[in-house]
BAROMI-237892 format. One line per 10 residues: number of its first residue (from 1); their letters; for each residue x, y, z of N, C-alpha, C. Coordinates in steps of 0.2 Angstrom, whole numbers, plus 5000, padded with zeros to 4 digits. Each point is the difference from the previous one (the first is absolute). Example, Ala and Ser with C-alpha at 12.3 -4.5 7.8 and 13.67 -1.06 7.14 Angstrom:
% residues 2
1> as> 5066/4972/5039/4996/5006/5000/5004/5006/5000; 4998/5005/4996/5004/5006/5001/4996/5005/5003 $
***
This chain:
% residues 167
1> mkrkvvttkd> 5004/4994/5000/4996/5006/5000/5004/5006/5000; 5000/5004/4995/5004/5006/4999/4996/5006/5004; 5004/5003/5005/4998/5005/5004/5005/5006/5001; 4997/5006/5000/5005/5006/5001/4996/5005/5005; 5005/5004/5003/4997/5005/5005/4998/5006/4996; 4995/5003/5001/4997/5006/4997/4998/5005/5006; 5000/5006/4998/4998/5006/5005/4993/5002/4998; 4996/5000/5005/4993/5002/5000/4999/5008/5001; 4994/5002/4999/4999/5008/5000/5002/5003/5006; 4999/4996/5006/5002/5003/5006/5007/5000/5002 $
11> gsssiyvedl> 5004/4997/4995/5007/4999/5001/5002/4994/5003; 4996/4996/5002/5001/4993/5003/5001/4995/4995; 5004/4995/5002/5001/4994/4995/4995/4995/5000; 5000/4997/4994/4996/4994/4999/5003/4995/4995; 4997/4995/4999/5004/4995/4995/4995/4999/4994; 5003/5000/4994/4996/4998/4994/5002/4993/4998; 4995/4996/4999/5001/4993/4997/4999/5001/4992; 5005/4999/4997/4999/5001/4992/4996/4995/4997; 5001/4993/5002/4997/4995/4997/4992/5000/5001; 4998/5003/5006/4993/5001/5001/4997/5007/4998 $
21> eehyhslhga> 5004/5005/4999/4999/5007/4999/4996/5002/5006; 5002/4999/5006/4997/5002/5006/5005/5003/5005; 4997/5005/5004/5004/5003/5005/4998/4997/5007; 5005/5000/5005/4998/4998/5006/4995/5005/5004; 5001/5006/4998/4996/5005/5004/4997/5005/4995; 4996/5005/5002/4997/5005/4996/5006/5004/4997; 4999/5002/4994/5005/5005/4997/4999/5007/5003; 4995/5001/5003/4998/5007/5004/5004/5000/5006; 5003/4995/5003/5004/5000/5006/5000/4994/5004; 5005/4996/5000/5000/4994/5004/4999/5001/5007 $
31> isesrhvfik> 5004/5004/5003/4999/5002/5007/4993/5003/5002; 4998/5005/4996/4993/5003/5000/4995/4995/5000; 5000/4995/4995/4995/4995/5000/5000/4996/5006; 5005/4997/5002/5001/4995/5005/4997/5003/5007; 5002/5007/5001/4998/5003/5006/4993/5001/5000; 4997/5002/4994/4993/5001/5000/4996/4994/5000; 5001/4995/4996/4996/4994/5000/5002/4995/5006; 5006/4998/5001/5001/4995/5005/5001/5002/5007; 5003/5006/5001/5001/5003/5007/4994/5004/5002; 4998/5005/4997/4994/5004/5002/4993/4996/5000 $
41> ygldafgngq> 4999/4997/4994/4993/4996/5000/5001/4993/5001; 5005/4997/5002/5001/4993/5003/5002/5000/5007; 5007/5001/5001/5002/4999/5007/4998/5006/5005; 5000/5006/4998/4997/5005/5004/4993/4999/5002; 4996/4999/4995/4993/4999/5000/4998/4994/5005; 5004/4995/5001/4999/4995/5004/5004/5000/5007; 5007/5002/4999/5004/4999/5005/5001/5006/5005; 4997/5006/4999/5001/5005/5004/4997/4999/5007; 5004/5000/5005/4998/4999/5007/5000/4992/5002; 5001/4996/4996/5000/4993/5001/5005/4998/5006 $
51> kqpvrilemg> 4998/4996/5005/5004/4997/5005/5003/4994/4998; 4997/4995/4996/5002/4994/4997/5004/5001/4994; 5005/4996/4998/5003/5001/4994/4996/4999/4994; 5000/5004/4995/4996/5000/4994/5004/4995/4995; 4995/4996/4998/5003/4994/4995/4999/5003/4993; 5006/5000/4996/4999/5003/4994/5002/4994/4995; 4997/4999/4994/5001/4996/4995/5001/5004/4994; 5006/4999/4997/5002/5004/4993/5000/4995/4995; 4996/5001/4995/5000/4995/4994/5004/5004/4994; 5006/4999/5000/5005/5003/4996/5005/5004/5003 $
61> fgtglnllla> 5005/4997/5004/5005/5004/5004/5004/5005/4996; 5002/4998/4993/5003/5004/4996/5006/5004/5002; 5000/5006/5000/5006/5004/5002/5000/5001/5008; 4996/4998/5004/5000/5001/5007/4997/5007/5002; 4998/5004/4996/4998/5007/5001/4994/5000/5006; 4995/4995/4999/4994/5000/5004/5003/4998/5007; 5004/4995/5001/5002/4998/5006/5005/5006/5003; 5004/5003/4996/5004/5005/5003/4996/5006/5003; 4994/5002/4996/4996/5005/5002/4996/4998/5006; 4998/4993/5001/4997/4998/5006/5004/5000/5006 $
71> veyahktgcs> 5007/4999/4999/5005/5001/5006/5000/5007/5002; 5000/5005/4995/5000/5007/5001/4994/5002/5004; 4994/4997/4998/4994/5001/5004/5000/4998/5007; 5003/4994/5001/5001/4997/5007/5004/5004/5004; 5005/5003/4997/5005/5004/5004/4996/5007/5002; 4996/5002/4996/4997/5007/5001/4994/4999/5005; 4997/4994/5000/4993/4999/5004/5001/4996/5006; 5006/4996/5000/5000/4995/5005/4997/4993/4999; 4996/4999/4995/4997/4994/4999/5005/4995/4998; 4998/4993/5001/5004/4995/4998/4996/4996/4995 $
81> feywgieafp> 5004/4996/4996/4997/4996/4995/5004/4993/4999; 4996/4996/4997/5003/4993/4997/4998/5001/4993; 5005/4999/4996/5000/5001/4993/5001/4993/4996; 4996/4999/4995/5001/4994/4996/5000/5003/4993; 5006/4999/4996/5000/5002/4993/5001/4994/4995; 4997/5000/4995/5000/4995/4995/5003/5003/4994; 5005/4996/4997/5003/5002/4994/5003/4994/4996; 4998/5000/4994/5002/4994/4996/5007/5002/4996; 5001/5006/4999/5006/5002/4996/5003/5006/5004; 5005/4998/5005/5003/5005/5003/5004/5005/4996 $
91> veaelykqln> 5001/5006/5002/5004/5005/4997/5007/4999/5002; 5004/5000/4995/5007/4999/5000/5004/5006/5004; 5005/4998/5004/5004/5005/5004/5002/5006/4995; 5002/4999/4994/5003/5006/4996/4994/5005/4999; 4994/4997/5000/4994/5005/4999/4998/5003/5006; 4999/4996/5006/4997/5004/5006/5005/5005/5003; 5007/4999/4998/5005/5004/5003/4999/5007/4996; 4997/5000/4994/4999/5006/4996/4994/5004/5003; 4996/4998/5004/4994/5003/5002/5001/5006/5004; 4997/5005/5000/5001/5006/5003/4995/5002/5006 $
101> yceeveleac> 4997/4995/5003/4995/5000/5005/5003/5004/5006; 5006/4999/5002/5002/5002/5006/5001/5008/5000; 5000/5003/4994/5000/5007/5000/4994/5003/5002; 4994/4996/5000/4994/5003/5002/4997/4997/5007; 5002/4994/5001/4998/4997/5006/5003/5002/5006; 4997/5001/5006/5002/5003/5006/5002/4994/5005; 5006/4997/4999/5002/4995/5004/5008/5000/5000; 5002/4999/5007/5007/5000/5001/5003/4994/4996; 5006/5000/4998/5003/4994/4996/4995/4997/4995; 4997/5004/4996/4995/4998/4996/5003/4995/4994 $
111> ttllqkihnt> 5006/5002/4998/5003/4996/4995/5002/4993/5002; 5002/5000/5006/5002/4993/5004/4994/4996/5001; 4994/5003/5002/4994/4997/5001/4997/4997/4994; 5000/5004/4994/4998/4998/4994/5004/4993/4997; 5006/5001/5001/5004/4994/4998/4999/4994/5005; 4999/5001/5006/4998/4995/5005/4993/4996/4998; 4995/5005/4998/4994/4997/4998/5001/4996/4994; 5004/5002/4995/5001/4996/4994/5004/4994/5001; 5005/5000/5004/5004/4994/5002/4997/4996/5005; 4995/5001/5003/4997/4996/5005/4998/4993/4996 $
121> ewerevelna> 5002/4995/5004/4999/4993/4997/4993/4999/4999; 4998/4996/4994/4993/4999/4998/4998/4994/5005; 4993/5000/5001/4997/4995/5004/5001/4999/5007; 5003/5006/5003/5002/5000/5007/4998/5006/5003; 4997/5000/5006/4998/5006/5004/5007/5003/5003; 5000/5007/4999/5006/5004/5002/4997/5006/5004; 5003/5002/5005/4998/5006/5004/5004/5005/4997; 4997/5006/4998/5004/5006/4998/5001/5003/5006; 4996/5000/5005/5001/5003/5006/4995/4997/5005; 4999/5003/5006/4996/4997/5005/4992/5000/4998 $
131> sikirklktk> 4998/5005/4996/4993/5000/4998/4999/4998/4993; 5005/4998/4996/4998/4999/4993/5004/4993/4998; 4995/4995/4998/5002/4994/4997/4998/4999/4993; 5005/4997/4996/4998/4999/4993/5002/4993/4998; 4996/4998/4995/5001/4994/4997/4999/5001/4992; 5005/4998/4996/4999/5000/4993/4999/4993/4997; 4995/4999/4996/4999/4994/4996/5002/5000/4993; 5005/4996/4998/5002/5000/4993/4996/4995/4996; 4994/5002/4998/4995/4996/4996/4995/5004/4997; 4996/4997/4996/4994/5003/4997/4995/5000/5005 $
141> letallpgaf> 4995/5005/4999/4995/5001/5005/4995/4993/5000; 4999/4997/4995/4996/4994/4999/5003/4994/5004; 5006/5000/5002/5003/4995/5003/5003/5002/5007; 4999/5006/5002/5002/5002/5007/4997/4996/5005; 5004/4998/5005/4997/4997/5006/5000/5006/5006; 4994/5002/5001/4999/5005/5005/4998/4997/5007; 5001/5004/5005/4997/4998/5006/4993/4999/5001; 4997/4996/5004/4993/5000/5001/4997/5006/5003; 5004/5004/5003/4997/5007/5002/4998/5004/4995; 4997/5006/5001/4998/5005/4996/5005/5005/4999 $
151> fnvvfydafs> 4999/5004/4995/5004/5006/4999/4995/5006/5001; 5003/5006/5003/4996/5006/5001/5000/5004/4994; 5006/5000/4997/5001/5005/4994/5003/4996/4994; 4997/5001/4994/5003/4997/4995/5003/5005/4995; 5006/5000/4998/5003/5004/4995/5000/4996/4993; 4996/5001/4996/4999/4997/4994/5004/5004/4994; 5006/4998/4999/5004/5004/4995/5002/4996/4994; 4996/4997/4997/5001/4995/4994/5000/5004/4994; 5002/4998/4994/5000/5003/4994/4993/5000/4997; 4998/5003/4995/4994/5000/4997/4997/4993/4998 $
161> pgsnpel> 4993/5000/4999/4997/4993/4998/5003/4998/4994; 5002/5004/4995/5003/4998/4994/5006/4996/5001; 5004/5002/5005/5007/4997/5001/4999/4994/5005; 4995/5000/5004/4999/4995/5006/4993/4998/5000; 4997/4997/4994/4993/4998/5000/4998/4995/5005; 5005/4996/5003/4999/4995/5005/4998/5003/5007; 5002/5006/5001/4999/5004/5006/4994/5004/5000 $
***
C-alpha cells in the first residue's frame, strides 16, 4: 500500500493512500476534525466528569491522532480511560515520524509519547500512565476479538464505503 504524508488546511498532517485515493483525515484539517468529531462530540460528550474509566474503541487506529488527542483530553480534565484500537495496516515508522501533531497538541514530551503509542506491542495491554491503558489489535475489524464488556465511546475512523464496503 503506497502512502505519503500530506498537509491539511489547518496545517496538520495526514496520510494519503494512493492505491485507494483516500486520506486518513479531512483535508480541511486533521487535528480540527479529530478534536471536533472524536473529542468534543465523543469523549467530552460522554466522559466529562466521569469517575470510572471511559472505555474507548477505535476502529482504525491509523496515525494515532485520536488516541493522542484523547491523552491530551485526559491530562486537561483528569479523566481516565481504557483504549482499544484496531488496525489492519499499521503506519510505518518513516511515515508517523513525519507527522506534525506535536506542534499543536498540548502535551509534555509529545513526540516521545507519539512514538511510544506507535511502538507499543500489538495485542498487549500497556499503561501509558496511572490513568490511561491502551491495547492495539493488529487485525481487521471483522476478526477482532474484543472483550465481553461494553465500550462507552466509539471512534469510527474508517475509509469511505467505496474503499471499505465490508465495514
